[in-house]
Each structure stands twice: as C-alpha cells, then as structure tokens.
C-alpha positions in Angstrom: -40.8 -23.7 -65.6 -43.8 -23.2 -63.4 -47.3 -21.6 -64.4 -48.5 -19.1 -61.5 -52.2 -17.9 -62.1 -53.6 -15.4 -59.6 -57.3 -14.8 -59.6 -57.9 -10.8 -58.6 -55.7 -7.7 -58.8 -57.1 -5.6 -55.8 -55.2 -4.7 -52.7 -54.1 -9.0 -52.6 -53.6 -9.7 -55.9 -52.1 -7.2 -57.5 -49.2 -7.3 -54.4 -49.1 -10.8 -54.9 -48.2 -11.0 -58.5 -45.5 -7.8 -57.8 -43.9 -10.1 -55.1 -44.1 -12.9 -57.2 -42.2 -11.6 -60.0 -39.7 -10.6 -58.0 -39.3 -13.6 -56.2 -39.0 -16.0 -59.4 -36.9 -15.8 -62.2 -38.3 -15.1 -65.8 -38.2 -18.5 -66.9 -41.4 -18.8 -64.8 -44.7 -17.5 -65.9 -46.9 -15.6 -64.3 -50.3 -14.9 -65.2 -53.4 -12.7 -63.1 -56.6 -12.6 -63.8 -59.4 -10.0 -62.9 -62.9 -9.0 -63.7 -62.1 -5.1 -64.7 -59.4 -3.7 -66.9 -58.8 -1.0 -63.6 -57.3 -1.3 -60.1 -59.1 1.1 -57.5 -57.6 1.9 -54.2 -60.3 0.8 -52.1 -59.7 2.5 -49.0 -59.8 6.0 -50.2 -63.5 4.7 -51.2 -65.0 7.2 -48.7 -63.4 9.7 -49.2 -64.7 9.4 -53.4 -68.3 9.4 -51.7 -68.4 12.9 -50.1 -66.2 14.3 -53.4 -62.3 14.3 -51.5 -61.5 12.0 -54.1 -62.2 10.8 -57.7 -61.6 8.1 -59.1 -59.3 9.3 -61.3 -57.1 10.2 -58.2 -57.6 6.2 -57.1 -57.4 3.9 -59.7 -55.2 3.3 -63.1 -55.3 0.8 -66.2 -53.8 -2.9 -65.1 -52.6 -4.0 -68.3 -49.4 -1.8 -69.2 -47.8 -1.9 -65.7 -48.3 -5.5 -66.1 -46.9 -6.1 -69.3 -44.1 -4.3 -68.3 -43.1 -6.6 -65.7 -43.2 -9.9 -68.0 -47.0 -10.8 -66.1 -49.8 -11.6 -68.3 -53.3 -10.2 -67.6 -57.0 -11.1 -68.6 -59.9 -9.1 -67.2 -62.8 -11.3 -68.7 -62.9 -12.6 -65.0 -62.6 -15.8 -63.4 -66.4 -18.4 -64.2 -65.3 -21.8 -62.8 -62.2 -22.6 -60.9 -61.0 -27.1 -61.8 -58.6 -28.0 -59.6 -58.8 -31.7 -60.5 -57.5 -30.5 -63.4 -55.4 -27.6 -62.2 -57.3 -25.2 -64.9 -59.5 -21.7 -64.6 -61.9 -20.9 -66.9 -62.3 -17.5 -67.7 -65.4 -15.7 -68.6 -64.2 -15.4 -72.6 -64.0 -19.3 -72.3 -60.2 -19.3 -72.4 -58.7 -22.2 -70.2 -56.1 -21.4 -68.5 -53.6 -24.3 -67.1 -51.7 -23.7 -63.6 -49.0 -25.3 -61.4 -49.8 -23.0 -58.7 -53.2 -21.1 -57.8 -53.2 -18.0 -55.6 -56.9 -17.1 -55.2 -57.6 -13.4 -54.0 -60.9 -12.7 -55.8 -62.5 -10.8 -52.6 -65.6 -11.5 -51.6 -69.5 -10.7 -52.9 -71.5 -8.6 -51.6 -74.8 -9.7 -49.8 -77.1 -7.4 -50.3 -79.8 -9.7 -51.4 -79.7 -10.6 -47.6 -81.9 -8.5 -46.4 -85.0 -6.8 -48.2 -84.9 -3.4 -49.2 -80.9 -3.5 -49.0 -78.0 -2.0 -50.7 -77.4 0.6 -54.0 -79.8 -1.6 -56.7 -82.5 -1.1 -53.5 -83.3 2.1 -50.4 -79.2 2.3 -49.5 -75.7 3.4 -50.8 -72.5 1.7 -50.7 -69.1 2.5 -50.7 -67.6 -1.2 -51.7 -66.5 -0.1 -54.9 -65.6 2.9 -56.4 -68.7 2.6 -58.6 -70.4 2.6 -55.8 -68.8 5.4 -54.0 -69.8 7.6 -57.1 -73.1 7.0 -57.0 -73.4 7.6 -53.2 -71.8 10.9 -53.5 -74.4 12.2 -56.0 -76.6 11.2 -53.3 -75.1 13.0 -51.0 -74.8 16.3 -52.8 -78.7 15.9 -53.4 -78.7 15.5 -49.2 -76.8 18.6 -48.6 -79.4 20.6 -50.8 -82.0 18.5 -48.7 -80.6 17.7 -45.5 -82.4 15.0 -43.7 -81.4 12.3 -40.7 -78.6 9.6 -41.6 -78.5 5.9 -41.3 -74.7 4.6 -41.3 -73.2 1.3 -39.9 -72.9 -2.2 -40.8 -75.5 -5.5 -41.0 -75.3 -8.5 -39.3 -72.3 -11.0 -40.6 -70.5 -7.7 -41.6 -66.9 -8.0 -41.0 -65.3 -4.4 -42.8 -66.7 -2.3 -40.0 -63.1 0.5 -40.3 -65.1 2.0 -43.3 -68.3 2.1 -41.8 -66.7 4.2 -38.5 -64.4 6.2 -40.9 -67.7 6.9 -43.2 -69.8 8.0 -40.2 -67.2 10.6 -38.9 -66.3 12.0 -42.5 -69.6 12.5 -43.1 -69.9 14.4 -39.5 -66.9 17.0 -41.1 -68.5 17.1 -44.9 -71.7 18.7 -43.1 -69.9 20.6 -40.7 -68.0 22.5 -43.7 -71.0 22.3 -44.9 -72.9 24.3 -42.3 -75.8 21.8 -42.4 -74.7 19.5 -39.6 -77.3 20.6 -37.4 -79.8 19.8 -39.8 -78.9 16.2 -40.2 -79.4 13.9 -37.0 -77.0 10.8 -37.7 -77.6 7.2 -35.9 -74.9 4.5 -36.1 -76.2 1.0 -36.8 -73.9 -1.8 -35.9 -74.0 -5.6 -35.1 -71.4 -5.4 -32.9 -71.6 -6.1 -28.8 -70.3 -2.8 -28.4 -68.8 0.2 -30.2 -65.5 -0.7 -31.3 -65.5 -4.0 -31.3 -64.7 -4.4 -35.2 -65.1 -7.8 -35.8 -61.4 -8.4 -33.3 -62.8 -8.2 -29.7 -61.5 -4.1 -29.6 -58.4 -2.8 -30.5 -56.5 -1.3 -27.0 -59.2 0.7 -26.1 -61.1 1.3 -29.3 -64.5 1.4 -27.4 -63.9 4.4 -25.3 -62.4 5.7 -28.3 -64.9 5.4 -30.7 -67.9 6.1 -27.5 -66.4 9.3 -26.5 -66.2 10.7 -30.6 -69.8 9.6 -30.9 -70.6 11.1 -27.8 -68.5 14.4 -29.3 -70.2 14.5 -32.3 -73.5 14.2 -31.3 -73.7 11.0 -33.4 -76.3 8.1 -31.7 -75.6 4.3 -32.0 -77.8 1.2 -31.6 -75.5 -1.9 -31.2 -76.4 -5.7 -30.9 -78.2 -4.4 -33.6 -80.4 -6.8 -36.4 -81.4 -5.1 -39.9 -84.4 -6.9 -40.9 -86.1 -5.1 -43.3 -85.1 -1.7 -45.2 -87.8 0.4 -47.3 -88.1 3.7 -49.2 -86.9 6.4 -46.5 -87.2 3.6 -43.0 -85.6 1.2 -41.6 -86.8 -1.9 -39.5 -84.3 -3.0 -36.7 -84.1 -4.8 -33.6 -81.7 -4.7 -31.0 -80.9 -8.2 -29.4 -79.8 -9.6 -25.8 -77.2 -11.8 -25.4 -79.3 -14.7 -26.7 -80.0 -12.8 -29.6 -83.6 -12.4 -28.5 -85.5 -8.9 -29.8 -85.6 -6.5 -26.6 -86.7 -3.3 -28.7 -87.2 -2.7 -31.8 -86.3 0.8 -33.8 -87.7 2.4 -36.9 -85.3 4.2 -38.1 -86.2 7.2 -40.7 -83.4 8.4 -42.9 -82.8 10.8 -45.8 -79.4 9.0 -46.7 -78.5 5.6 -45.7 -74.8 3.9 -46.5 -74.6 0.4 -44.7 -71.3 -1.8 -45.2 -72.9 -6.1 -46.2 -72.3 -9.1 -45.2 -70.0 -11.0 -47.4 -70.0 -14.0 -49.0 -67.4 -16.0 -51.5 -67.6 -14.9 -55.2 -69.4 -17.8 -58.3 -66.2 -19.3 -58.8 -64.6 -19.9 -55.3 -68.5 -21.0 -53.6 -69.2 -23.3 -56.6 -66.1 -25.6 -55.2 -66.5 -28.2 -53.4 -67.3 -28.3 -49.1 -63.7 -29.6 -49.0 -62.3 -26.3 -50.5 -64.9 -23.8 -49.1 -66.9 -22.8 -45.9 -70.6 -22.9 -46.0 -70.0 -18.9 -47.1 -68.6 -19.7 -50.0 -64.8 -18.6 -48.7 -61.4 -20.5 -48.9 -60.0 -23.2 -46.7 -56.5 -22.4 -46.1 -54.1 -23.3 -43.5 -51.1 -21.6 -41.8 -49.1 -21.6 -44.8 -52.2 -20.0 -47.0 -52.4 -23.1 -48.6 -56.0 -25.1 -49.2 -55.7 -28.4 -47.2 -57.4 -30.1 -49.9 -55.6 -29.0 -53.0 -52.4 -28.0 -51.7 -51.2 -26.1 -54.7 -53.7 -23.3 -54.2 -53.0 -20.3 -51.6 -55.7 -18.4 -50.6 -55.2 -14.3 -49.8 -57.4 -11.6 -48.4 -61.0 -11.0 -48.0 -62.1 -14.4 -49.6 -60.2 -16.2 -46.9 -62.4 -18.0 -44.0 -61.5 -17.2 -41.0 -63.1 -17.8 -37.7 -65.1 -15.6 -35.3 -62.4 -14.0 -32.8 -65.6 -14.6 -29.3 -69.4 -15.8 -29.7 -71.4 -12.9 -30.3 -75.1 -12.5 -30.0 -74.9 -11.7 -33.7 -73.0 -12.8 -36.3 -69.9 -10.3 -36.4 -67.0 -10.8 -38.9 -63.5 -10.8 -39.1 -61.8 -8.0 -40.6 -59.2 -8.8 -43.0 -57.5 -5.5 -43.1 -54.4 -4.3 -45.7 -51.7 -5.0 -44.0 -53.0 -8.3 -42.9 -53.7 -8.9 -47.0 -50.5 -8.1 -47.8 -49.3 -10.3 -45.5 -51.1 -13.5 -46.4 -50.0 -12.4 -49.9 -45.6 -12.4 -49.2 -46.0 -15.6 -47.1 -48.2 -17.5 -50.2 -45.8 -16.3 -52.3 -42.9 -17.6 -50.2 -44.2 -21.0 -50.3 -44.7 -21.2 -53.9 -41.5 -20.2 -53.9 -40.0 -22.8 -51.7 -42.5 -25.6 -53.7 -40.8 -25.1 -57.1 -37.2 -25.1 -55.4 -38.4 -28.2 -53.7 -37.9 -26.5 -50.3 -40.2 -27.2 -46.9 -42.7 -25.6 -46.8 -42.5 -23.1 -43.6 -43.3 -19.1 -43.9 -47.0 -18.2 -42.1 -48.2 -14.8 -42.2 -47.9 -12.1 -39.0 -51.4 -11.0 -39.2 -50.4 -8.3 -38.2 -52.8 -5.3 -38.4 -51.6 -1.5 -38.6 -54.5 0.7 -39.7 -55.0 4.3 -40.3 -58.7 5.9 -40.2 -59.6 9.2 -41.1 -62.0 10.6 -38.5 -63.0 13.9 -40.3 -61.7 16.3 -37.9 -59.2 13.9 -36.3 -57.6 10.3 -37.7 -57.4 6.9 -34.9 -54.1 4.3 -35.4 -54.5 1.1 -34.5 -51.7 -2.0 -34.2 -52.6 -4.8 -33.2 -49.8 -7.6 -33.2 -51.3 -10.3 -34.1 -54.8 -8.8 -35.6 -56.6 -11.7 -34.0 -56.1 -12.5 -30.3 -54.5 -13.3 -28.0 -51.9 -10.8 -29.0 -48.4 -9.3 -28.1 -49.1 -6.2 -28.8 -52.6 -3.5 -28.9 -51.8 -0.2 -29.4 -53.8 2.9 -30.2 -52.8 6.5 -31.3 -55.4 9.2 -32.1 -54.6 12.8 -33.6 -54.3 15.0 -37.3 -51.1 13.6 -37.8 -52.5 9.9 -38.7 -54.9 11.6 -41.2 -51.9 12.8 -42.7 -50.0 9.3 -42.7 -53.2 8.1 -44.3 -52.5 10.2 -47.3 -49.4 9.6 -47.1 -49.6 5.9 -47.2 -52.1 6.6 -50.2 -49.9 8.4 -52.6 -47.3 5.4 -51.4 -49.2 2.5 -52.2 -50.2 4.6 -55.5 -46.6 5.0 -56.2 -46.1 1.1 -56.2 -48.8 -0.4 -57.5 -48.2 2.0 -60.9 -44.7 1.1 -61.1 -45.2 -2.9 -60.4 -43.2 -2.8 -56.8 -42.8 -5.5 -54.3 -42.6 -3.9 -50.4 -39.5 -2.0 -50.4 -36.3 -2.6 -48.4 -36.5 1.1 -46.7 -41.1 -0.2 -45.8 -39.7 -3.1 -44.3 -37.0 -1.4 -42.3 -39.4 1.5 -41.3 -41.8 -1.1 -39.6 -39.2 -3.5 -37.8 -38.4 -0.6 -36.3 -41.5 -0.7 -34.4 -41.1 -4.8 -34.3 -43.4 -5.1 -36.9 -43.1 -7.7 -39.9 -45.5 -9.3 -42.7 -44.2 -12.5 -42.3 -42.8 -15.1 -39.5 
C-alpha cells in the first residue's frame, strides 16, 4: 500500500486528489493537506470584487466531499517538508509519512517587494476570495465617490489574465452604474506590449486588447516598473529595452488593484536549492517529478517555469487552469506507473484553454501548447465566451463538490478540437 500526500486543495491539488482516487485502488491511502477548510474557485474572484458573485456562490467545505471519497483531510496546513525522510510536518505538529508527495500549494503573494503595495497598504487584490471581498467594499465606496483607477500588474508578475479581465469588468460595472465618465482608467503592466500575458502573445492578443482598451477609454503603460505606492499615488517608471528609465509617471488613484509577483510558499521555499529555484518554486522534469527526489511531484503555480523570452522587466509565465489540471493528471499517471513498476512516461500537454470575461464581451484563447513554439494559437471574441465561462464555472464547481475526476464527455469534447491534457 502506498500513501500519497497532496499539499494544496485548490485548482491543482483537488483535481489531483480525485484523479488519484479514480486511478488507484482503495488499498492505497490518499491524504490532502490545506491551510483552509474551504475550496474557493479562484477564477471567479474578479466577479466577487464588483459584487457579481458572493463567497457562497464559489466555495464549499472540503471535509465532507473528501471523506466521501475515502480521502483523509487536514486543514492545518504544511509547515515543513522533509524530503530526506519522506515526511510532512503539519501546522498542528502532526507528522505525515508519505511514499509519494504532490506539491500543489499555489504561491505566496509578494506584496512586500514594493513599498506601500497590497491590501494591508494602499492597493487592493483579487488573488484570494477574502481579498476580493475587501475589494468589493472599497468598490462600493468608489461608486459613491468616483475617481481615477489604476489597474494591472507589477514587475515579476505572471498572472496577467485576471488583471485584463478585471479592467474590463470594472469598465462594464462603472457604465452600468452610469459613473464611467467620472472614472479615468489606466492599465499598468511590465509586459513589453499589451496582450503579451507572459506568453509572447497568443494569436493577435496584442491587437485585440489594444483595440478594446481604445474603444473603452482605458489608457495603458507598458514596460512599467512600480517603484512605490502611497495613499492615492503610484510612482511608475517606464523603461526601455535595456531597463533604463525613460519616463516617470506619478499616477493618482482612488482605487487600485495590481497583481503581485509570486514566490514559493514557506514550506516549499525553505527546501534546499536542489529542490527549488531562487524564487522558491519547485524544480520538476518533463514528468512533473523533482530531479533530486523523484517521489516528489509538482503541480500548478508552485512549479518553476522559465520565461518564454527575454524582456526588459521580469515577466513570468502564467499557469492557467487547464495547464494546471494537465500537470495534475500527468503527475497522477506517473505515480500510478511507479507504484505498478511501469516506466514513467506521461507528460503534461501544457495546453491552454482560457475564457476571459471582458465585461461587454468575452475572449477565448487556445494555445497548443501554452508555451511557444506552438502547433496552434487561436483566439475568438464574442458574448458567447461570457456564457461559456459561466457554464465552466458551474461545471467545475459541480465536479469538485462531487469528487469527480475529468469526465469521459469532457475528454471527448476537447479531443474534437485536438486538445488533451496529457501526452
């Protein structure tokens, strides 16, 4: 009997747990460790921040569903990983021994890297549902007393999609409230051009986002390095290709949401250099295994992936939802192979299927694979994308609440478009 421990119970860890339960017989023991007793569907956070969703709409208690699948659950979090002894020390000092470990912790939000940055200082966040709820309270105040908005991402960020989504969602919400004419909006990003998204662009994402920004009166600053933030003011340096400052902006704002850079959570970042990179992200091979400890697998945002190209300012690679699920599926398949003494050969496809709500419309992106060079880069815009995003939200939450792995019908549907999670 093998014991598989999964650290993390979000969009990487929870699907990994369900895939494990479906792939392995019941003689094998599965444990999930989380720092929260509740699952939240993170992609819906931008809607929470403008009041289009409530916490209850996108969350549920984990204990009962995991118990129904014969999966042990610990909500005290992981304080230390001991790879030499195959142990995880939990926040309540419980020790879990493992045969295989899947690390799917997500990332730590690096607000501390910029003066005055973050929800404890002068800007808001949509990175967690709690942050999004706090942002909504500030949003309600803005609607009563409209003023300038600065939105975007800071240098070192890798999760650009939600920043674009939130800009367009706020634009739509302001228009519905009939105060858009009193709210100048500026999008600030370290990307070398609008629509780069840490991926070197997808199809004509540059043209699409620039066009939508112009149509919706959203100004933008690229190659932007946020130096400091104080109450109602953001100091931004715009740089050239050599990262030399060419212009300084002092942006006034009444409301600001900026996506931070990420780094490894403490229990991962504190591992030795042979396991993690300088930012504290887990090093893995093409089979999602750590090179130093091949019984440790990495899934999702906690995994180290190099930038797709050199840029003037640090721009990370996003780990999108479909990409994360593909990592989880590959990790589970390879753990199953190891248990059954078969060759390790399953790789994540790292394909990307993204549905973005743009307020008044939506944009769908397909990149096969997500990281270039690609076999396919496809992008379409339309109101149907908004409906598809809502439908996916409902479908994913349905799956997670019932402990279901990827369904046969989901696989078949995506294969019709040449899309799969593993190869």
